Steps between C-alpha positions, in 0.01 A plus 500: 500500500293178519495336830319208662392171403224242524553309822866406477502524877273204504734290293616157601825343414591389138401139415195505723235529237116508548472154341821351642872557464616660189467869440827702503370841588376629833153345549217723601273369778222522487465512128262765380345591171733712294377861484327605174719630236366651169702740302634506150847401378733748319353400157158594612349145554290452814640256747336378815589249760161340471554425138831314583318247722622149406866621479754562772553875510802686619435868599761760569515884522787664321604798286712548194745760637578298811877496542529163694253233582227535240725406204617193692144393590385529145800341355474202748135452425563490131787250551266284711250504216753393245631221738140373531487410137164362394376536862527884464149487356368426847626836653419859431725788612357832586703815588320812625660845477578696804618796287213583249652838413813345343369150418392592151437237239831572331684481827345170590561349155871589531525382870349159412703456179826570686405218741382242259147538641303657210279211430524351850299742725212737496628840635185689622444864499186712541350816621615644831173421665502145371857456606435644855215249549726223390780605729252524788352157445848348482623697809757694289553858610648716234680818611675694224519855384553678166864572572592143632728297280441176656214321692564275791263211525442150627685255283303179510323266259160357597420143404131443430341161452297395199199545726587857578641458848800703627727211602864617506731798499842502344756760633701689246782262525294202373666274240344402164548140626252570784232635265560201256448261799186678628301561183380151457380505866330840469330389173347187655325674792 
């Protein structure tokens, strides 16, 4: 089970952005640098948050065998990217596994394809030590056993500015329209 978050308790109300009214998610105050994130995606390509500077970045923690919220999060993020049209080039979407035992490249490929997200996000995997470091840096506690069929976990999406600041958190019931609205604001700062 993955629990925790990155300061959602310090969130302000929607539409109270760091640079004025606008953002639709829960604003983090104070903003802080996003924790490091450097793993590889399911195709074996290295991905790091530092290399994504200059883009808005949306980060979430999910798993392919999730029976409820993960498929919705991934589908809604893919839909938001479709709705962004040409502006989709200003955002990168990163999902990190919370179930490395079952999140194999084949399972991830099928999971993303079923949600129209194959070319729309980097789904990151890695060694257990690398994932544990990542979960710790992002305040995600993962508690699972070999006989568990599901993992409980925090179901949020973190909005990172183009300059690498963690600015906003979206709860699992976010709408694609909120992301479409916020991406240009995140990409500017």
